[in-house]
N, CA, C, O and the ligand as a Tripos MOL2 file, in Angstrom:
@<TRIPOS>MOLECULE
protein
  301   299    76     0     0
PROTEIN
NO_CHARGES

@<TRIPOS>ATOM
      1 N          -0.2920 -253.5380  -16.6740 N.3       1 MET1
      2 CA          0.2330 -253.0370  -15.3910 C.3       1 MET1
      3 C          -0.5260 -253.6620  -14.2360 C.2       1 MET1
      4 O          -1.7310 -253.8990  -14.3180 O.2       1 MET1
      5 N           0.1840 -253.9180  -13.1870 N.am      2 VAL2
      6 CA         -0.4080 -254.5680  -12.0190 C.3       2 VAL2
      7 C          -1.0600 -253.5150  -11.1290 C.2       2 VAL2
      8 O          -0.4720 -252.4770  -10.8230 O.2       2 VAL2
      9 N          -2.3030 -253.8170  -10.7190 N.am      3 MET3
     10 CA         -3.0100 -252.8820   -9.8270 C.3       3 MET3
     11 C          -2.2990 -252.8060   -8.4800 C.2       3 MET3
     12 O          -1.5830 -253.7250   -8.0810 O.2       3 MET3
     13 N          -2.5130 -251.7040   -7.8000 N.am      4 ALA4
     14 CA         -1.9140 -251.5450   -6.4720 C.3       4 ALA4
     15 C          -2.3850 -252.6680   -5.5600 C.2       4 ALA4
     16 O          -3.5090 -253.1580   -5.6690 O.2       4 ALA4
     17 N          -1.5070 -253.0540   -4.6720 N.am      5 GLN5
     18 CA         -1.8330 -254.1380   -3.7310 C.3       5 GLN5
     19 C          -3.0750 -253.7800   -2.9240 C.2       5 GLN5
     20 O          -3.1860 -252.6800   -2.3830 O.2       5 GLN5
     21 N          -4.0000 -254.7230   -2.8520 N.am      6 LYS6
     22 CA         -5.1920 -254.4960   -2.0310 C.3       6 LYS6
     23 C          -4.8280 -254.4550   -0.5560 C.2       6 LYS6
     24 O          -3.8320 -255.0400   -0.1290 O.2       6 LYS6
     25 N          -5.6370 -253.7660    0.2010 N.am      7 LYS7
     26 CA         -5.3980 -253.7330    1.6430 C.3       7 LYS7
     27 C          -5.5630 -255.1290    2.2140 C.2       7 LYS7
     28 O          -6.3770 -255.9110    1.7240 O.2       7 LYS7
     29 N          -4.7970 -255.4470    3.2440 N.am      8 PRO8
     30 CA         -4.9550 -256.7540    3.8900 C.3       8 PRO8
     31 C          -6.3460 -256.8860    4.4930 C.2       8 PRO8
     32 O          -6.9560 -255.9000    4.9060 O.2       8 PRO8
     33 N          -6.8300 -258.1070    4.5370 N.am      9 LEU9
     34 CA         -8.1880 -258.3780    5.0180 C.3       9 LEU9
     35 C          -8.4040 -257.8130    6.4120 C.2       9 LEU9
     36 O          -9.4540 -257.2390    6.7020 O.2       9 LEU9
     37 N          -7.4030 -257.9770    7.2760 N.am     10 ARG10
     38 CA         -7.5710 -257.5390    8.6580 C.3      10 ARG10
     39 C          -7.8410 -256.0300    8.7090 C.2      10 ARG10
     40 O          -8.6400 -255.5580    9.5180 O.2      10 ARG10
     41 N          -7.1610 -255.2850    7.8280 N.am     11 GLU11
     42 CA         -7.3430 -253.8350    7.8190 C.3      11 GLU11
     43 C          -8.7380 -253.4830    7.3140 C.2      11 GLU11
     44 O          -9.3860 -252.5760    7.8370 O.2      11 GLU11
     45 N          -9.1870 -254.1980    6.3060 N.am     12 ARG12
     46 CA        -10.5370 -253.9250    5.7960 C.3      12 ARG12
     47 C         -11.5850 -254.2340    6.8550 C.2      12 ARG12
     48 O         -12.5800 -253.5200    6.9760 O.2      12 ARG12
     49 N         -11.3630 -255.2910    7.6160 N.am     13 ILE13
     50 CA        -12.3040 -255.6500    8.6850 C.3      13 ILE13
     51 C         -12.3510 -254.5430    9.7220 C.2      13 ILE13
     52 O         -13.4260 -254.1450   10.1710 O.2      13 ILE13
     53 N         -11.1710 -254.0450   10.1040 N.am     14 ARG14
     54 CA        -11.1340 -253.0040   11.1260 C.3      14 ARG14
     55 C         -11.8590 -251.7490   10.6190 C.2      14 ARG14
     56 O         -12.5900 -251.1040   11.3710 O.2      14 ARG14
     57 N         -11.6550 -251.4150    9.3680 N.am     15 GLU15
     58 CA        -12.3200 -250.2330    8.8160 C.3      15 GLU15
     59 C         -13.8260 -250.4370    8.7660 C.2      15 GLU15
     60 O         -14.5840 -249.4730    8.8610 O.2      15 GLU15
     61 N         -14.2590 -251.6600    8.6210 N.am     16 ALA16
     62 CA        -15.6910 -251.9350    8.5400 C.3      16 ALA16
     63 C         -16.3420 -251.9340    9.9090 C.2      16 ALA16
     64 O         -17.5600 -252.0860    9.9990 O.2      16 ALA16
     65 N         -15.5830 -251.7700   10.9700 N.am     17 GLY17
     66 CA        -16.1590 -251.6700   12.2990 C.3      17 GLY17
     67 C         -16.0670 -252.9630   13.0860 C.2      17 GLY17
     68 O         -16.8460 -253.1780   14.0140 O.2      17 GLY17
     69 N         -15.1460 -253.8070   12.7370 N.am     18 GLY18
     70 CA        -14.9900 -255.0370   13.4830 C.3      18 GLY18
     71 C         -15.5220 -256.2310   12.7110 C.2      18 GLY18
     72 O         -16.2360 -256.0910   11.7170 O.2      18 GLY18
     73 N         -15.1610 -257.3880   13.1880 N.am     19 LEU19
     74 CA        -15.4730 -258.6120   12.4540 C.3      19 LEU19
     75 C         -16.9720 -258.8190   12.3020 C.2      19 LEU19
     76 O         -17.4520 -259.2030   11.2360 O.2      19 LEU19
     77 N         -17.7060 -258.5600   13.3780 N.am     20 TYR20
     78 CA        -19.1430 -258.8080   13.3060 C.3      20 TYR20
     79 C         -19.7940 -257.9260   12.2480 C.2      20 TYR20
     80 O         -20.5640 -258.4010   11.4140 O.2      20 TYR20
     81 N         -19.4710 -256.6290   12.2960 N.am     21 LEU21
     82 CA        -20.0530 -255.7110   11.3160 C.3      21 LEU21
     83 C         -19.6100 -256.0700    9.9160 C.2      21 LEU21
     84 O         -20.3870 -255.9780    8.9660 O.2      21 LEU21
     85 N         -18.3510 -256.4830    9.7900 N.am     22 TYR22
     86 CA        -17.8150 -256.8450    8.4840 C.3      22 TYR22
     87 C         -18.6220 -257.9970    7.8930 C.2      22 TYR22
     88 O         -19.0510 -257.9460    6.7400 O.2      22 TYR22
     89 N         -18.8170 -259.0160    8.6860 N.am     23 ILE23
     90 CA        -19.5820 -260.1740    8.2130 C.3      23 ILE23
     91 C         -21.0260 -259.7680    7.9600 C.2      23 ILE23
     92 O         -21.6320 -260.1650    6.9650 O.2      23 ILE23
     93 N         -21.5660 -258.9740    8.8720 N.am     24 ASN24
     94 CA        -22.9640 -258.5670    8.7620 C.3      24 ASN24
     95 C         -23.2110 -257.7900    7.4740 C.2      24 ASN24
     96 O         -24.1850 -258.0530    6.7680 O.2      24 ASN24
     97 N         -22.3370 -256.8360    7.1640 N.am     25 THR25
     98 CA        -22.5490 -256.0450    5.9580 C.3      25 THR25
     99 C         -22.3980 -256.9140    4.7220 C.2      25 THR25
    100 O         -23.0870 -256.7010    3.7250 O.2      25 THR25
    101 N         -21.5050 -257.8910    4.7800 N.am     26 ARG26
    102 CA        -21.3560 -258.7910    3.6310 C.3      26 ARG26
    103 C         -22.5910 -259.6680    3.4880 C.2      26 ARG26
    104 O         -23.0600 -259.9150    2.3770 O.2      26 ARG26
    105 N         -23.1150 -260.1380    4.6140 N.am     27 LEU27
    106 CA        -24.3090 -260.9790    4.5690 C.3      27 LEU27
    107 C         -25.4810 -260.1930    4.0030 C.2      27 LEU27
    108 O         -26.2590 -260.7110    3.2020 O.2      27 LEU27
    109 N         -25.6020 -258.9410    4.4230 N.am     28 ILE28
    110 CA        -26.7110 -258.1210    3.9490 C.3      28 ILE28
    111 C         -26.6400 -257.9580    2.4440 C.2      28 ILE28
    112 O         -27.6640 -257.9210    1.7620 O.2      28 ILE28
    113 N         -25.4190 -257.8620    1.9310 N.am     29 LYS29
    114 CA        -25.2730 -257.7380    0.4770 C.3      29 LYS29
    115 C         -25.8480 -258.9500   -0.2270 C.2      29 LYS29
    116 O         -26.4550 -258.8350   -1.2920 O.2      29 LYS29
    117 N         -25.6520 -260.1190    0.3790 N.am     30 TYR30
    118 CA        -26.1050 -261.3400   -0.2780 C.3      30 TYR30
    119 C         -27.5480 -261.6680    0.0670 C.2      30 TYR30
    120 O         -28.3160 -262.0890   -0.7980 O.2      30 TYR30
    121 N         -27.9170 -261.4750    1.3310 N.am     31 ALA31
    122 CA        -29.2060 -261.9750    1.8020 C.3      31 ALA31
    123 C         -30.2470 -260.8770    1.9730 C.2      31 ALA31
    124 O         -31.4050 -261.1720    2.2700 O.2      31 ALA31
    125 N         -29.8590 -259.6150    1.7910 N.am     32 GLY32
    126 CA        -30.8090 -258.5320    1.9850 C.3      32 GLY32
    127 C         -30.8770 -258.1230    3.4360 C.2      32 GLY32
    128 O         -30.2190 -258.7290    4.2810 O.2      32 GLY32
    129 N         -31.6690 -257.0970    3.7430 N.am     33 PRO33
    130 CA        -31.7810 -256.6010    5.1120 C.3      33 PRO33
    131 C         -32.2830 -257.6740    6.0590 C.2      33 PRO33
    132 O         -32.8400 -258.6870    5.6350 O.2      33 PRO33
    133 N         -32.0800 -257.4400    7.3400 N.am     34 ALA34
    134 CA        -32.4520 -258.4160    8.3470 C.3      34 ALA34
    135 C         -33.9300 -258.7860    8.2300 C.2      34 ALA34
    136 O         -34.7900 -257.9390    7.9870 O.2      34 ALA34
    137 N         -34.1830 -260.0420    8.4060 N.am     35 SER35
    138 CA        -35.5610 -260.5200    8.3530 C.3      35 SER35
    139 C         -36.3580 -260.0010    9.5350 C.2      35 SER35
    140 O         -35.8130 -259.7990   10.6200 O.2      35 SER35
    141 N         -37.6310 -259.7890    9.3260 N.am     36 ARG36
    142 CA        -38.4880 -259.3350   10.4280 C.3      36 ARG36
    143 C         -39.1170 -260.5260   11.1240 C.2      36 ARG36
    144 O         -40.0720 -260.3600   11.8840 O.2      36 ARG36
    145 N         -38.6140 -261.7000   10.8870 N.am     37 GLY37
    146 CA        -39.1630 -262.8790   11.5350 C.3      37 GLY37
    147 C         -40.0840 -263.6440   10.5990 C.2      37 GLY37
    148 O         -40.2940 -263.2460    9.4530 O.2      37 GLY37
    149 N         -40.6350 -264.7570   11.1030 N.am     38 PRO38
    150 CA        -41.4190 -265.6510   10.2450 C.3      38 PRO38
    151 C         -42.7340 -265.0480    9.7880 C.2      38 PRO38
    152 O         -43.3780 -265.5870    8.8880 O.2      38 PRO38
    153 N         -43.1420 -263.9500   10.3840 N.am     39 TYR39
    154 CA        -44.4500 -263.4120   10.0400 C.3      39 TYR39
    155 C         -44.3670 -262.2860    9.0260 C.2      39 TYR39
    156 O         -45.3900 -261.8190    8.5250 O.2      39 TYR39
    157 N         -43.1540 -261.8490    8.7210 N.am     40 GLY40
    158 CA        -42.9760 -260.8160    7.7260 C.3      40 GLY40
    159 C         -43.2300 -259.4370    8.2840 C.2      40 GLY40
    160 O         -43.7180 -259.2980    9.4060 O.2      40 GLY40
    161 N         -42.9010 -258.3960    7.4990 N.am     41 PRO41
    162 CA        -43.0690 -257.0270    7.9810 C.3      41 PRO41
    163 C         -44.5280 -256.7040    8.2560 C.2      41 PRO41
    164 O         -45.4120 -257.1110    7.5020 O.2      41 PRO41
    165 N         -44.7800 -255.9730    9.3350 N.am     42 GLY42
    166 CA        -46.1310 -255.5170    9.6280 C.3      42 GLY42
    167 C         -47.0050 -256.5720   10.2630 C.2      42 GLY42
    168 O         -48.1630 -256.3030   10.5810 O.2      42 GLY42
    169 N         -46.4740 -257.7760   10.4570 N.am     43 LYS43
    170 CA        -47.2910 -258.8250   11.0620 C.3      43 LYS43
    171 C         -46.6460 -259.3380   12.3320 C.2      43 LYS43
    172 O         -46.8750 -260.4750   12.7440 O.2      43 LYS43
    173 N         -45.8420 -258.4990   12.9430 N.am     44 GLU44
    174 CA        -45.1680 -258.9080   14.1540 C.3      44 GLU44
    175 C         -46.2050 -259.1450   15.2450 C.2      44 GLU44
    176 O         -47.1730 -258.3950   15.3720 O.2      44 GLU44
    177 N         -45.9950 -260.1810   16.0190 N.am     45 LEU45
    178 CA        -46.9310 -260.4800   17.1000 C.3      45 LEU45
    179 C         -46.8530 -259.4060   18.1700 C.2      45 LEU45
    180 O         -45.7640 -258.9110   18.4620 O.2      45 LEU45
    181 N         -47.9750 -259.0340   18.7580 N.am     46 PRO46
    182 CA        -47.9510 -258.0460   19.8390 C.3      46 PRO46
    183 C         -47.3110 -258.6360   21.0870 C.2      46 PRO46
    184 O         -47.1320 -259.8480   21.2130 O.2      46 PRO46
    185 N         -46.9760 -257.7460   21.9930 N.am     47 CYS47
    186 CA        -46.3640 -258.1570   23.2510 C.3      47 CYS47
    187 C         -47.3220 -259.0390   24.0430 C.2      47 CYS47
    188 O         -48.5230 -258.7770   24.0930 O.2      47 CYS47
    189 N         -46.7770 -260.0940   24.6650 N.am     48 GLY48
    190 CA        -47.6120 -260.9790   25.4550 C.3      48 GLY48
    191 C         -48.0450 -260.3650   26.7750 C.2      48 GLY48
    192 O         -48.9830 -260.8530   27.4070 O.2      48 GLY48
    193 N         -47.3700 -259.2960   27.2010 N.am     49 HIS49
    194 CA        -47.6860 -258.6730   28.4870 C.3      49 HIS49
    195 C         -48.7580 -257.6000   28.3370 C.2      49 HIS49
    196 O         -49.7560 -257.6030   29.0580 O.2      49 HIS49
    197 N         -48.5460 -256.6810   27.3940 N.am     50 CYS50
    198 CA        -49.4340 -255.5260   27.3220 C.3      50 CYS50
    199 C         -50.2260 -255.4970   26.0150 C.2      50 CYS50
    200 O         -51.1390 -254.6840   25.8720 O.2      50 CYS50
    201 N         -49.8950 -256.3650   25.0640 N.am     51 GLY51
    202 CA        -50.6590 -256.4340   23.8310 C.3      51 GLY51
    203 C         -50.3130 -255.3430   22.8260 C.2      51 GLY51
    204 O         -50.9230 -255.2720   21.7590 O.2      51 GLY51
    205 N         -49.3470 -254.4950   23.1480 N.am     52 ARG52
    206 CA        -48.9450 -253.4500   22.2140 C.3      52 ARG52
    207 C         -47.9030 -253.9800   21.2340 C.2      52 ARG52
    208 O         -47.2210 -254.9630   21.5240 O.2      52 ARG52
    209 N         -47.7780 -253.3310   20.0750 N.am     53 PRO53
    210 CA        -46.7410 -253.7570   19.1200 C.3      53 PRO53
    211 C         -45.3530 -253.6720   19.7460 C.2      53 PRO53
    212 O         -45.0650 -252.7820   20.5460 O.2      53 PRO53
    213 N         -44.5140 -254.6070   19.3660 N.am     54 LYS54
    214 CA        -43.1910 -254.6730   19.9890 C.3      54 LYS54
    215 C         -42.3590 -253.4410   19.6780 C.2      54 LYS54
    216 O         -41.4550 -253.0990   20.4400 O.2      54 LYS54
    217 N         -42.6540 -252.7570   18.5520 N.am     55 ASP55
    218 CA        -41.8160 -251.5960   18.2460 C.3      55 ASP55
    219 C         -42.1810 -250.3840   19.0890 C.2      55 ASP55
    220 O         -41.5240 -249.3480   18.9940 O.2      55 ASP55
    221 N         -43.2220 -250.4980   19.9140 N.am     56 GLU56
    222 CA        -43.5050 -249.4250   20.8790 C.3      56 GLU56
    223 C         -42.7370 -249.6350   22.1720 C.2      56 GLU56
    224 O         -42.7560 -248.7900   23.0670 O.2      56 GLU56
    225 N         -42.0650 -250.7650   22.2580 N.am     57 HIS57
    226 CA        -41.3380 -251.0990   23.4710 C.3      57 HIS57
    227 C         -39.9170 -250.5890   23.3980 C.2      57 HIS57
    228 O         -39.3800 -250.3360   22.3200 O.2      57 HIS57
    229 N         -39.3260 -250.4450   24.5550 N.am     58 THR58
    230 CA        -37.9160 -250.1040   24.6230 C.3      58 THR58
    231 C         -37.1530 -251.3260   25.0960 C.2      58 THR58
    232 O         -37.7090 -252.2150   25.7410 O.2      58 THR58
    233 N         -35.8700 -251.3550   24.7640 N.am     59 VAL59
    234 CA        -35.0410 -252.4830   25.1580 C.3      59 VAL59
    235 C         -34.2600 -252.1040   26.3920 C.2      59 VAL59
    236 O         -33.5280 -251.1140   26.3990 O.2      59 VAL59
    237 N         -34.4180 -252.8950   27.4360 N.am     60 GLY60
    238 CA        -33.7360 -252.6200   28.6850 C.3      60 GLY60
    239 C         -32.2610 -252.9550   28.6160 C.2      60 GLY60
    240 O         -31.7660 -253.4770   27.6170 O.2      60 GLY60
    241 N         -31.5700 -252.6440   29.7040 N.am     61 ALA61
    242 CA        -30.1220 -252.8470   29.7460 C.3      61 ALA61
    243 C         -29.7620 -254.3170   29.5700 C.2      61 ALA61
    244 O         -28.6940 -254.6380   29.0510 O.2      61 ALA61
    245 N         -30.6480 -255.2080   29.9990 N.am     62 ASP62
    246 CA        -30.3500 -256.6280   29.8910 C.3      62 ASP62
    247 C         -30.8430 -257.2220   28.5800 C.2      62 ASP62
    248 O         -30.7600 -258.4320   28.3700 O.2      62 ASP62
    249 N         -31.3640 -256.3590   27.6860 N.am     63 GLY63
    250 CA        -31.8050 -256.8290   26.3800 C.3      63 GLY63
    251 C         -33.2650 -257.2340   26.3540 C.2      63 GLY63
    252 O         -33.7830 -257.5880   25.2950 O.2      63 GLY63
    253 N         -33.9480 -257.1920   27.4980 N.am     64 ALA64
    254 CA        -35.3480 -257.5710   27.5430 C.3      64 ALA64
    255 C         -36.2210 -256.4070   27.0880 C.2      64 ALA64
    256 O         -35.8590 -255.2420   27.2530 O.2      64 ALA64
    257 N         -37.3670 -256.7380   26.5180 N.am     65 LEU65
    258 CA        -38.2960 -255.6910   26.1080 C.3      65 LEU65
    259 C         -39.0040 -255.1170   27.3330 C.2      65 LEU65
    260 O         -39.4470 -255.8440   28.2220 O.2      65 LEU65
    261 N         -39.0930 -253.7860   27.3480 N.am     66 LEU66
    262 CA        -39.8180 -253.1350   28.4350 C.3      66 LEU66
    263 C         -41.1160 -252.5790   27.8590 C.2      66 LEU66
    264 O         -41.0900 -251.8580   26.8620 O.2      66 LEU66
    265 N         -42.2290 -252.9010   28.4650 N.am     67 CYS67
    266 CA        -43.5170 -252.4210   27.9860 C.3      67 CYS67
    267 C         -43.5840 -250.8970   28.1360 C.2      67 CYS67
    268 O         -43.0800 -250.3360   29.1080 O.2      67 CYS67
    269 N         -44.2170 -250.2380   27.1530 N.am     68 PRO68
    270 CA        -44.3910 -248.7940   27.2890 C.3      68 PRO68
    271 C         -45.3540 -248.5150   28.4250 C.2      68 PRO68
    272 O         -46.2810 -249.2850   28.6770 O.2      68 PRO68
    273 N         -45.1240 -247.4000   29.1110 N.am     69 ARG69
    274 CA        -46.0230 -247.0360   30.2050 C.3      69 ARG69
    275 C         -47.3400 -246.5450   29.6220 C.2      69 ARG69
    276 O         -47.3540 -245.7070   28.7200 O.2      69 ARG69
    277 N         -48.4140 -247.0540   30.1240 N.am     70 THR70
    278 CA        -49.7240 -246.6470   29.6480 C.3      70 THR70
    279 C         -50.3220 -245.6350   30.6210 C.2      70 THR70
    280 O         -50.0130 -245.6720   31.8120 O.2      70 THR70
    281 N         -51.1830 -244.7240   30.1310 N.am     71 PRO71
    282 CA        -51.8160 -243.7600   31.0310 C.3      71 PRO71
    283 C         -52.6020 -244.4520   32.1400 C.2      71 PRO71
    284 O         -52.6330 -243.9890   33.2800 O.2      71 PRO71
    285 N         -53.2320 -245.5610   31.7880 N.am     72 GLU72
    286 CA        -54.0230 -246.2850   32.8010 C.3      72 GLU72
    287 C         -53.1280 -246.7680   33.9270 C.2      72 GLU72
    288 O         -53.5120 -246.7310   35.0960 O.2      72 GLU72
    289 N         -51.9160 -247.2280   33.5690 N.am     73 ALA73
    290 CA        -51.0120 -247.7630   34.5710 C.3      73 ALA73
    291 C         -50.4970 -246.6590   35.4850 C.2      73 ALA73
    292 O         -50.1580 -246.9020   36.6430 O.2      73 ALA73
    293 N         -50.4420 -245.4400   34.9480 N.am     74 ASP74
    294 CA        -49.9270 -244.3370   35.7650 C.3      74 ASP74
    295 C         -51.0080 -243.7350   36.6290 C.2      74 ASP74
    296 O         -50.7040 -243.0660   37.6160 O.2      74 ASP74
    297 N         -52.2710 -243.9550   36.2830 N.am     75 ALA75
    298 CA        -53.3670 -243.2860   36.9820 C.3      75 ALA75
    299 C         -53.4950 -243.8230   38.4170 C.2      75 ALA75
    300 O         -54.3650 -243.3800   39.1670 O.2      75 ALA75
    301 ZN        -45.4510 -255.0600   26.4140 Zn       76 ZN76
@<TRIPOS>BOND
     1     1     2 1
     2     2     3 1
     3     3     4 2
     4     3     5 am
     5     5     6 1
     6     6     7 1
     7     7     8 2
     8     7     9 am
     9     9    10 1
    10    10    11 1
    11    11    12 2
    12    11    13 am
    13    13    14 1
    14    14    15 1
    15    15    16 2
    16    15    17 am
    17    17    18 1
    18    18    19 1
    19    19    20 2
    20    19    21 am
    21    21    22 1
    22    22    23 1
    23    23    24 2
    24    23    25 am
    25    25    26 1
    26    26    27 1
    27    27    28 2
    28    27    29 am
    29    29    30 1
    30    30    31 1
    31    31    32 2
    32    31    33 am
    33    33    34 1
    34    34    35 1
    35    35    36 2
    36    35    37 am
    37    37    38 1
    38    38    39 1
    39    39    40 2
    40    39    41 am
    41    41    42 1
    42    42    43 1
    43    43    44 2
    44    43    45 am
    45    45    46 1
    46    46    47 1
    47    47    48 2
    48    47    49 am
    49    49    50 1
    50    50    51 1
    51    51    52 2
    52    51    53 am
    53    53    54 1
    54    54    55 1
    55    55    56 2
    56    55    57 am
    57    57    58 1
    58    58    59 1
    59    59    60 2
    60    59    61 am
    61    61    62 1
    62    62    63 1
    63    63    64 2
    64    63    65 am
    65    65    66 1
    66    66    67 1
    67    67    68 2
    68    67    69 am
    69    69    70 1
    70    70    71 1
    71    71    72 2
    72    71    73 am
    73    73    74 1
    74    74    75 1
    75    75    76 2
    76    75    77 am
    77    77    78 1
    78    78    79 1
    79    79    80 2
    80    79    81 am
    81    81    82 1
    82    82    83 1
    83    83    84 2
    84    83    85 am
    85    85    86 1
    86    86    87 1
    87    87    88 2
    88    87    89 am
    89    89    90 1
    90    90    91 1
    91    91    92 2
    92    91    93 am
    93    93    94 1
    94    94    95 1
    95    95    96 2
    96    95    97 am
    97    97    98 1
    98    98    99 1
    99    99   100 2
   100    99   101 am
   101   101   102 1
   102   102   103 1
   103   103   104 2
   104   103   105 am
   105   105   106 1
   106   106   107 1
   107   107   108 2
   108   107   109 am
   109   109   110 1
   110   110   111 1
   111   111   112 2
   112   111   113 am
   113   113   114 1
   114   114   115 1
   115   115   116 2
   116   115   117 am
   117   117   118 1
   118   118   119 1
   119   119   120 2
   120   119   121 am
   121   121   122 1
   122   122   123 1
   123   123   124 2
   124   123   125 am
   125   125   126 1
   126   126   127 1
   127   127   128 2
   128   127   129 am
   129   129   130 1
   130   130   131 1
   131   131   132 2
   132   131   133 am
   133   133   134 1
   134   134   135 1
   135   135   136 2
   136   135   137 am
   137   137   138 1
   138   138   139 1
   139   139   140 2
   140   139   141 am
   141   141   142 1
   142   142   143 1
   143   143   144 2
   144   143   145 am
   145   145   146 1
   146   146   147 1
   147   147   148 2
   148   147   149 am
   149   149   150 1
   150   150   151 1
   151   151   152 2
   152   151   153 am
   153   153   154 1
   154   154   155 1
   155   155   156 2
   156   155   157 am
   157   157   158 1
   158   158   159 1
   159   159   160 2
   160   159   161 am
   161   161   162 1
   162   162   163 1
   163   163   164 2
   164   163   165 am
   165   165   166 1
   166   166   167 1
   167   167   168 2
   168   167   169 am
   169   169   170 1
   170   170   171 1
   171   171   172 2
   172   171   173 am
   173   173   174 1
   174   174   175 1
   175   175   176 2
   176   175   177 am
   177   177   178 1
   178   178   179 1
   179   179   180 2
   180   179   181 am
   181   181   182 1
   182   182   183 1
   183   183   184 2
   184   183   185 am
   185   185   186 1
   186   186   187 1
   187   187   188 2
   188   187   189 am
   189   189   190 1
   190   190   191 1
   191   191   192 2
   192   191   193 am
   193   193   194 1
   194   194   195 1
   195   195   196 2
   196   195   197 am
   197   197   198 1
   198   198   199 1
   199   199   200 2
   200   199   201 am
   201   201   202 1
   202   202   203 1
   203   203   204 2
   204   203   205 am
   205   205   206 1
   206   206   207 1
   207   207   208 2
   208   207   209 am
   209   209   210 1
   210   210   211 1
   211   211   212 2
   212   211   213 am
   213   213   214 1
   214   214   215 1
   215   215   216 2
   216   215   217 am
   217   217   218 1
   218   218   219 1
   219   219   220 2
   220   219   221 am
   221   221   222 1
   222   222   223 1
   223   223   224 2
   224   223   225 am
   225   225   226 1
   226   226   227 1
   227   227   228 2
   228   227   229 am
   229   229   230 1
   230   230   231 1
   231   231   232 2
   232   231   233 am
   233   233   234 1
   234   234   235 1
   235   235   236 2
   236   235   237 am
   237   237   238 1
   238   238   239 1
   239   239   240 2
   240   239   241 am
   241   241   242 1
   242   242   243 1
   243   243   244 2
   244   243   245 am
   245   245   246 1
   246   246   247 1
   247   247   248 2
   248   247   249 am
   249   249   250 1
   250   250   251 1
   251   251   252 2
   252   251   253 am
   253   253   254 1
   254   254   255 1
   255   255   256 2
   256   255   257 am
   257   257   258 1
   258   258   259 1
   259   259   260 2
   260   259   261 am
   261   261   262 1
   262   262   263 1
   263   263   264 2
   264   263   265 am
   265   265   266 1
   266   266   267 1
   267   267   268 2
   268   267   269 am
   269   269   270 1
   270   270   271 1
   271   271   272 2
   272   271   273 am
   273   273   274 1
   274   274   275 1
   275   275   276 2
   276   275   277 am
   277   277   278 1
   278   278   279 1
   279   279   280 2
   280   279   281 am
   281   281   282 1
   282   282   283 1
   283   283   284 2
   284   283   285 am
   285   285   286 1
   286   286   287 1
   287   287   288 2
   288   287   289 am
   289   289   290 1
   290   290   291 1
   291   291   292 2
   292   291   293 am
   293   293   294 1
   294   294   295 1
   295   295   296 2
   296   295   297 am
   297   297   298 1
   298   298   299 1
   299   299   300 2
@<TRIPOS>SUBSTRUCTURE
     1 MET1         2 RESIDUE 1 A MET
     2 VAL2         6 RESIDUE 1 A VAL
     3 MET3        10 RESIDUE 1 A MET
     4 ALA4        14 RESIDUE 1 A ALA
     5 GLN5        18 RESIDUE 1 A GLN
     6 LYS6        22 RESIDUE 1 A LYS
     7 LYS7        26 RESIDUE 1 A LYS
     8 PRO8        30 RESIDUE 1 A PRO
     9 LEU9        34 RESIDUE 1 A LEU
    10 ARG10       38 RESIDUE 1 A ARG
    11 GLU11       42 RESIDUE 1 A GLU
    12 ARG12       46 RESIDUE 1 A ARG
    13 ILE13       50 RESIDUE 1 A ILE
    14 ARG14       54 RESIDUE 1 A ARG
    15 GLU15       58 RESIDUE 1 A GLU
    16 ALA16       62 RESIDUE 1 A ALA
    17 GLY17       66 RESIDUE 1 A GLY
    18 GLY18       70 RESIDUE 1 A GLY
    19 LEU19       74 RESIDUE 1 A LEU
    20 TYR20       78 RESIDUE 1 A TYR
    21 LEU21       82 RESIDUE 1 A LEU
    22 TYR22       86 RESIDUE 1 A TYR
    23 ILE23       90 RESIDUE 1 A ILE
    24 ASN24       94 RESIDUE 1 A ASN
    25 THR25       98 RESIDUE 1 A THR
    26 ARG26      102 RESIDUE 1 A ARG
    27 LEU27      106 RESIDUE 1 A LEU
    28 ILE28      110 RESIDUE 1 A ILE
    29 LYS29      114 RESIDUE 1 A LYS
    30 TYR30      118 RESIDUE 1 A TYR
    31 ALA31      122 RESIDUE 1 A ALA
    32 GLY32      126 RESIDUE 1 A GLY
    33 PRO33      130 RESIDUE 1 A PRO
    34 ALA34      134 RESIDUE 1 A ALA
    35 SER35      138 RESIDUE 1 A SER
    36 ARG36      142 RESIDUE 1 A ARG
    37 GLY37      146 RESIDUE 1 A GLY
    38 PRO38      150 RESIDUE 1 A PRO
    39 TYR39      154 RESIDUE 1 A TYR
    40 GLY40      158 RESIDUE 1 A GLY
    41 PRO41      162 RESIDUE 1 A PRO
    42 GLY42      166 RESIDUE 1 A GLY
    43 LYS43      170 RESIDUE 1 A LYS
    44 GLU44      174 RESIDUE 1 A GLU
    45 LEU45      178 RESIDUE 1 A LEU
    46 PRO46      182 RESIDUE 1 A PRO
    47 CYS47      186 RESIDUE 1 A CYS
    48 GLY48      190 RESIDUE 1 A GLY
    49 HIS49      194 RESIDUE 1 A HIS
    50 CYS50      198 RESIDUE 1 A CYS
    51 GLY51      202 RESIDUE 1 A GLY
    52 ARG52      206 RESIDUE 1 A ARG
    53 PRO53      210 RESIDUE 1 A PRO
    54 LYS54      214 RESIDUE 1 A LYS
    55 ASP55      218 RESIDUE 1 A ASP
    56 GLU56      222 RESIDUE 1 A GLU
    57 HIS57      226 RESIDUE 1 A HIS
    58 THR58      230 RESIDUE 1 A THR
    59 VAL59      234 RESIDUE 1 A VAL
    60 GLY60      238 RESIDUE 1 A GLY
    61 ALA61      242 RESIDUE 1 A ALA
    62 ASP62      246 RESIDUE 1 A ASP
    63 GLY63      250 RESIDUE 1 A GLY
    64 ALA64      254 RESIDUE 1 A ALA
    65 LEU65      258 RESIDUE 1 A LEU
    66 LEU66      262 RESIDUE 1 A LEU
    67 CYS67      266 RESIDUE 1 A CYS
    68 PRO68      270 RESIDUE 1 A PRO
    69 ARG69      274 RESIDUE 1 A ARG
    70 THR70      278 RESIDUE 1 A THR
    71 PRO71      282 RESIDUE 1 A PRO
    72 GLU72      286 RESIDUE 1 A GLU
    73 ALA73      290 RESIDUE 1 A ALA
    74 ASP74      294 RESIDUE 1 A ASP
    75 ALA75      298 RESIDUE 1 A ALA
    76 ZN76       301 GROUP 0 **** ****
């Protein structure tokens, strides 16, 4: 017996959240989670402005990293 017709690719893409997400989830299946860069996990370079780890920073509206406010800076 013939299996039910698979959903068209376009429909599967839409269900996956759009083309980018569709490709991204497929890539992750093959290549694993996103790389943390050339230095590997836990070895990310600190911020060049404030010297704090980048994961303490927030991302601004324009995509740039914003340094966390330090108590010294507020004093
Ligand atoms: Zn910073």
